[in-house]
ROKOL-235452 format. One line per 8 residues: number of its first residue (from 1); for each residue x, y, z of N, C-alpha, C. Coordinates in steps of 0.1 Angstrom, whole numbers. Example, Ala and Ser with C-alpha at 12.3 -4.5 7.8 and 13.67 -1.06 7.14 Angstrom:
! ROKOL-235452
1 = 132 -57 78 123 -45 78 132 -33 78 | 128 -22 71 137 -11 71 129 0 79 .
This chain:
! ROKOL-235452
1 = 244 -573 34 257 -579 34 265 -574 47 | 272 -583 53 278 -581 65 292 -573 63 | 293 -562 71 306 -555 70 317 -561 78 | 329 -560 72 341 -566 79 347 -555 87 | 345 -556 101 350 -546 110 360 -552 120 | 369 -543 125 378 -548 135 377 -539 147 | 374 -545 159 372 -537 171 386 -532 176 | 385 -522 186 397 -517 191 406 -528 198 .
9 = 399 -537 205 407 -548 211 413 -557 200 | 406 -559 189 411 -567 179 423 -560 172 | 422 -547 171 433 -540 165 446 -541 173 | 444 -540 186 456 -541 196 462 -555 194 | 453 -565 193 458 -579 192 466 -581 179 | 461 -574 168 468 -575 155 482 -569 156 | 483 -557 163 496 -550 165 505 -559 173 | 500 -565 183 508 -574 192 513 -586 184 .
17 = 504 -591 175 508 -603 167 519 -599 157 | 517 -586 151 527 -581 142 541 -579 148 | 541 -574 161 553 -572 168 560 -585 171 | 552 -595 175 557 -608 178 563 -614 165 | 557 -612 154 562 -618 141 575 -612 137 | 576 -598 140 588 -591 137 600 -596 145 | 598 -600 157 609 -603 166 611 -618 170 | 602 -626 164 602 -640 168 615 -647 166 .
25 = 621 -644 154 634 -650 151 646 -641 154 | 644 -630 160 655 -620 162 662 -624 175 | 676 -623 175 683 -625 187 680 -614 197 | 682 -616 210 679 -607 220 691 -604 229 | 691 -592 235 701 -589 245 699 -597 258 | 710 -600 265 709 -607 277 703 -599 288 | 707 -586 289 701 -576 298 700 -563 292 | 690 -555 295 689 -542 289 681 -532 299 .
33 = 685 -520 299 678 -509 306 674 -498 297 | 661 -494 297 656 -483 289 649 -473 298 | 654 -461 298 649 -450 307 648 -437 299 | 638 -429 303 636 -416 298 649 -408 302 | 654 -399 293 665 -391 296 661 -378 302 | 669 -373 312 666 -360 318 676 -349 313 | 683 -352 302 692 -343 296 685 -337 284 | 685 -324 282 678 -317 271 685 -319 258 .
41 = 678 -315 247 684 -316 234 697 -308 233 | 707 -313 225 719 -305 223 729 -307 233 | 727 -315 244 737 -317 254 740 -332 256 | 738 -340 245 741 -354 246 753 -358 239 | 761 -349 234 772 -353 226 784 -358 234 | 795 -361 227 806 -366 235 815 -375 226 | 823 -382 233 833 -391 225 827 -404 223 | 832 -411 213 828 -425 211 815 -427 204 .
49 = 815 -430 191 803 -432 184 794 -420 183 | 800 -408 183 793 -396 184 785 -393 171 | 772 -390 173 763 -386 162 760 -371 163 | 766 -364 171 764 -349 173 755 -347 185 | 758 -336 192 751 -333 205 736 -333 204 | 730 -327 193 716 -326 192 709 -340 189 | 717 -350 185 711 -362 182 714 -373 193 | 722 -370 203 725 -379 213 738 -386 209 .
57 = 741 -397 216 754 -403 215 752 -419 216 | 758 -426 206 756 -440 205 770 -446 205 | 773 -455 214 786 -462 215 783 -477 214 | 790 -483 204 789 -498 202 802 -504 205 | 802 -514 214 813 -522 218 810 -537 214 | 819 -546 215 817 -559 210 804 -566 216 | 801 -564 228 789 -570 234 780 -561 241 | 782 -548 239 775 -537 246 771 -526 237 .
65 = 758 -521 239 753 -510 232 749 -499 242 | 754 -487 240 750 -476 249 745 -465 241 | 733 -461 243 726 -449 237 723 -439 248 | 729 -427 247 727 -417 257 719 -405 250 | 708 -402 257 700 -390 253 696 -390 238 | 692 -402 233 688 -403 219 673 -401 217 | 669 -395 206 655 -395 203 651 -409 199 | 639 -413 200 634 -426 196 636 -428 181 .
73 = 635 -417 173 637 -418 159 651 -422 156 | 661 -417 163 675 -421 160 678 -435 165 | 671 -439 176 673 -453 180 667 -462 169 | 656 -459 163 650 -467 153 658 -467 140 | 663 -455 136 670 -455 124 684 -462 125 | 690 -462 137 702 -470 140 699 -485 139 | 688 -489 146 685 -503 146 682 -509 133 | 676 -501 124 672 -505 110 682 -501 100 .
81 = 693 -495 104 704 -491 95 699 -483 83 | 692 -472 87 687 -462 77 690 -448 82 | 689 -438 74 690 -424 78 677 -420 85 | 678 -409 92 666 -403 99 655 -399 89 | 659 -396 77 650 -392 67 642 -404 62 | 646 -416 65 639 -428 60 630 -434 71 | 628 -427 82 619 -431 93 607 -422 93 | 595 -428 92 583 -420 92 574 -424 103 .
89 = 570 -414 112 562 -417 123 557 -405 130 | 551 -406 142 546 -394 149 557 -384 152 | 553 -371 153 563 -360 155 571 -362 168 | 565 -368 178 572 -369 191 584 -378 190 | 585 -386 180 597 -394 178 610 -386 178 | 609 -373 174 620 -364 173 623 -356 186 | 614 -357 196 615 -349 208 618 -357 221 | 611 -368 223 613 -375 235 627 -383 234 .
97 = 634 -382 245 648 -388 245 649 -399 256 | 658 -408 253 660 -420 262 674 -424 263 | 677 -431 274 690 -437 276 688 -452 276 | 695 -459 267 694 -473 265 707 -479 267 | 708 -489 276 720 -497 279 717 -511 277 | 724 -518 269 721 -532 266 733 -540 264 | 733 -553 269 745 -561 269 741 -575 263 | 748 -580 253 746 -593 247 753 -603 256 .
105 = 749 -616 254 755 -627 262 769 -629 258 | 773 -626 245 786 -628 240 789 -617 229 | 801 -614 226 804 -604 216 797 -608 203 | 792 -597 196 785 -599 183 788 -587 174 | 786 -589 161 789 -579 151 778 -569 151 | 780 -558 144 770 -547 144 757 -551 138 | 757 -560 128 744 -564 122 736 -572 133 | 742 -580 141 735 -588 151 730 -578 162 .
113 = 738 -569 166 734 -559 176 722 -551 172 | 722 -548 159 711 -540 154 698 -548 154 | 699 -561 151 687 -570 152 682 -571 166 | 692 -572 175 688 -572 190 681 -559 194 | 686 -548 188 680 -535 191 666 -534 186 | 663 -539 174 650 -540 169 641 -548 178 | 645 -559 183 637 -567 192 635 -560 205 | 645 -552 210 644 -545 223 633 -534 221 .
121 = 634 -526 210 624 -516 208 610 -521 207 | 608 -533 200 595 -539 199 590 -543 213 | 599 -548 221 595 -553 234 592 -541 244 | 601 -532 245 599 -521 255 589 -510 250 | 590 -507 237 581 -496 232 569 -501 224 | 568 -514 223 557 -520 215 557 -515 200 | 570 -513 196 572 -508 182 568 -518 171 | 559 -513 162 555 -521 151 558 -513 138 .
129 = 565 -518 129 569 -510 116 566 -519 104 | 565 -512 93 566 -519 80 575 -512 71 | 580 -518 61 589 -512 51 581 -509 38 | 585 -498 32 580 -495 19 591 -488 11 | 590 -488 -2 601 -482 -10 596 -468 -15 | 605 -459 -13 602 -445 -17 614 -439 -24 | 611 -431 -34 623 -424 -41 627 -412 -33 | 640 -411 -31 646 -400 -23 656 -393 -32 .
137 = 657 -380 -29 669 -372 -34 680 -375 -24 | 691 -381 -28 702 -385 -19 715 -379 -24 | 725 -381 -15 739 -379 -19 746 -392 -18 | 754 -395 -28 762 -408 -28 776 -404 -25 | 782 -411 -16 796 -408 -12 805 -419 -19 | 815 -414 -27 823 -422 -36 838 -419 -34 | 847 -428 -38 861 -424 -38 863 -413 -49 | 872 -404 -46 875 -393 -56 883 -399 -68 .
145 = 884 -390 -78 890 -395 -91 905 -399 -89 | 911 -393 -79 925 -397 -76 927 -406 -65 | 916 -412 -60 917 -422 -49 916 -415 -35 | 913 -422 -25 911 -417 -12 925 -413 -5 | 924 -404 5 936 -400 12 935 -405 27 | 926 -414 29 924 -419 43 935 -428 48 | 938 -426 61 948 -435 67 941 -443 78 | 942 -457 77 936 -465 87 943 -463 100 .
153 = 934 -464 111 939 -462 124 948 -473 129 | 959 -469 136 968 -479 141 967 -481 156 | 957 -474 162 955 -475 177 941 -481 179 | 939 -486 191 926 -492 196 919 -481 205 | 906 -483 206 899 -474 215 886 -468 208 | 880 -459 216 868 -453 211 870 -443 199 | 860 -441 192 860 -430 182 862 -417 188 | 869 -408 182 871 -394 188 870 -384 176 .
161 = 861 -374 178 860 -364 168 860 -351 175 | 872 -343 174 874 -332 182 878 -320 174 | 869 -309 174 873 -297 167 883 -289 176 | 893 -283 169 903 -276 176 898 -261 179 | 900 -257 192 895 -244 196 902 -233 188 | 893 -223 184 899 -212 177 902 -214 163 | 899 -226 157 902 -228 143 891 -237 137 | 892 -239 124 882 -248 118 889 -261 114 .
169 = 898 -266 123 905 -278 121 898 -289 130 | 895 -300 124 889 -311 131 898 -323 131 | 900 -329 142 909 -341 143 899 -353 146 | 900 -363 137 892 -375 138 901 -387 140 | 897 -395 150 905 -407 153 896 -420 154 | 901 -431 148 894 -444 150 879 -443 146 | 876 -436 135 862 -434 131 859 -440 118 | 848 -447 118 843 -453 105 836 -443 96 .
177 = 836 -447 83 829 -438 74 814 -436 78 | 808 -446 83 794 -445 87 792 -434 97 | 801 -433 107 800 -422 117 802 -408 110 | 811 -407 101 813 -394 94 800 -391 86 | 794 -401 80 781 -398 73 770 -393 83 | 770 -399 94 760 -395 104 761 -381 108 | 773 -376 108 776 -362 111 772 -352 100 | 774 -357 88 771 -349 76 757 -348 72 .
185 = 749 -359 75 736 -360 70 727 -348 74 | 726 -344 87 718 -333 91 721 -320 84 | 734 -318 81 738 -306 74 734 -306 60 | 735 -317 53 732 -319 39 717 -319 37 | 709 -323 47 695 -323 46 689 -334 37 | 697 -345 35 692 -356 27 700 -368 31 | 695 -380 28 702 -393 30 716 -393 23 | 726 -398 30 739 -400 23 742 -415 23 .
193 = 744 -420 11 746 -434 8 761 -437 6 | 766 -446 14 781 -449 14 783 -459 2 | 791 -455 -8 795 -464 -19 810 -464 -20 | 817 -461 -9 831 -460 -9 838 -474 -9 | 831 -484 -3 837 -497 0 847 -497 11 | 848 -486 19 858 -485 30 851 -490 42 | 857 -500 48 852 -507 60 859 -505 73 | 871 -498 72 879 -497 84 875 -485 93 .
201 = 885 -482 102 884 -470 110 896 -461 107 | 894 -448 107 904 -439 101 908 -428 110 | 920 -422 108 925 -410 115 926 -399 104 | 920 -388 108 920 -377 98 922 -364 106 | 930 -355 100 930 -341 104 927 -332 93 | 915 -325 94 910 -317 82 909 -303 86 | 915 -294 78 914 -280 80 903 -274 70 | 892 -270 76 881 -266 68 881 -251 64 .
209 = 890 -244 70 890 -229 68 893 -226 53 | 901 -234 47 905 -230 33 894 -232 23 | 883 -239 28 871 -241 19 860 -232 21 | 861 -223 32 850 -214 35 848 -204 23 | 859 -199 18 858 -190 7 852 -196 -6 | 852 -209 -7 846 -215 -19 831 -218 -17 | 825 -214 -6 811 -217 -4 803 -208 -14 | 794 -214 -21 785 -207 -30 774 -200 -23 .
217 = 772 -187 -28 761 -179 -21 747 -186 -23 | 739 -184 -13 725 -190 -14 717 -182 -24 | 706 -187 -28 697 -181 -38 690 -169 -31 | 688 -158 -38 681 -146 -33 687 -140 -21 | 700 -140 -21 707 -133 -9 707 -141 3 | 704 -154 2 704 -163 14 719 -165 18 | 721 -170 31 735 -173 35 741 -183 26 | 755 -183 26 762 -193 18 757 -208 21 .
225 = 757 -216 11 753 -230 12 765 -238 17 | 764 -245 29 775 -253 34 777 -266 26 | 768 -270 17 769 -282 9 782 -281 0 | 783 -269 -6 795 -268 -15 808 -269 -7 | 808 -263 5 821 -264 13 823 -279 17 | 813 -286 21 815 -300 25 820 -308 13 | 814 -306 1 818 -313 -11 833 -310 -14 | 837 -298 -14 851 -294 -17 861 -299 -6 .
233 = 856 -299 7 865 -304 17 867 -319 17 | 856 -326 13 857 -341 12 867 -344 1 | 866 -337 -10 875 -340 -22 889 -336 -18 | 891 -324 -12 905 -319 -10 912 -326 2 | 904 -329 13 911 -334 25 911 -349 25 | 900 -356 20 898 -370 22 899 -378 9 | 899 -371 -2 898 -378 -15 885 -386 -17 | 874 -380 -13 861 -385 -14 852 -375 -22 .
241 = 842 -380 -28 833 -370 -35 818 -374 -33 | 810 -363 -33 796 -365 -31 789 -362 -44 | 780 -371 -48 772 -369 -60 757 -369 -56 | 749 -359 -61 735 -359 -59 728 -368 -69 | 719 -376 -64 711 -385 -73 697 -387 -67 | 688 -393 -75 676 -398 -70 676 -413 -71 | 672 -419 -60 672 -434 -60 661 -439 -50 | 656 -451 -53 646 -457 -44 653 -463 -31 .
249 = 648 -460 -20 653 -465 -7 642 -471 2 | 646 -479 11 636 -484 21 632 -473 30 | 619 -472 33 614 -463 43 608 -472 54 | 612 -468 66 606 -475 78 594 -467 83 | 582 -473 82 570 -466 86 565 -472 99 | 564 -463 109 560 -467 122 545 -468 123 | 540 -480 125 526 -483 126 520 -481 140 | 529 -484 150 525 -483 164 537 -482 172 .
257 = 537 -473 182 548 -471 192 542 -464 204 | 547 -468 216 543 -461 228 553 -452 234 | 549 -441 240 558 -431 245 566 -435 257 | 560 -443 265 567 -448 277 571 -462 276 | 584 -465 278 588 -479 277 584 -487 289 | 582 -500 287 578 -509 298 590 -509 308 | 587 -513 320 597 -513 331 609 -522 328 | 620 -519 333 632 -527 331 632 -540 340 .
C-alpha cells in the first residue's frame, strides 16, 4: 500500500497556498515599512495608543498605523483583535521586536486596518495561522452596580496615560476602554473581555493610593495580590467591575512565521 507523504518543498507550497488563501480577499496598505527594532525591551513606551513600555507602542490614526518596538506576538494579537494569551507560537515571538509603519490609501476604521495588518504580516513574515477554540480563565469587565463614572473626552488628539510623579495618581486622556484593558491584562495574568458596551474615548484621573491598603495578602506569605487593588480601584474610581469566569475563546495558532521580514 502506498504511503501518503509530503516533501519539504510540498510543505512550503502548502504554507504559501494557505497564506495566500488567508489574505486573498483582505484589503492591503498602500505603503508599508517593516524593520527590526534596535530598541531593547522596556524602552518602547510613550504617548498615544500606549500598551506599556515592555510591550511597545501602537498608534492608530485614520489612515496610518505605527507600531514602535513591538514584539511580533503583540503585532499578531493586535491584528487579530485577541489578547496575548490567545496567541500560540514559537518562544521568539515574545523577544524579537520590530517597527512597523503602514499607510492606507484612504481613512479606514480599526477593523479594516486590522485586516490590512493581517495581510501585511502574511506578506512580510510569511505568517500562516489557524484558529481553534480553547477554554480560558478570564476576567470580564462590566459596568458597576451603580453605573460607570467615566466622562467622554471633549478634546481631540492622541491618547495620553501619565502617572503623576511622587504619587499613585494616573491621568488618562482620550483613551478607549480597549487601551485600558491592554494595560491591565499583563498585571492580571489572564485575558480581559470587554462587556461594558462603552465605545468612546474617556478622560480619567484615578488616585490608586487609597486602594493599596485594601490589597489582599498573597498565599503563604507571598507579596500582596495587585488583582484585588485593581478590582477595587475600577469599582471606586471608574464605576466598573471585574468578574472572574471560564469561557471559550478563539486561539490564534501560528503554523509558520519567519524571523526576518522581507525587504520593504
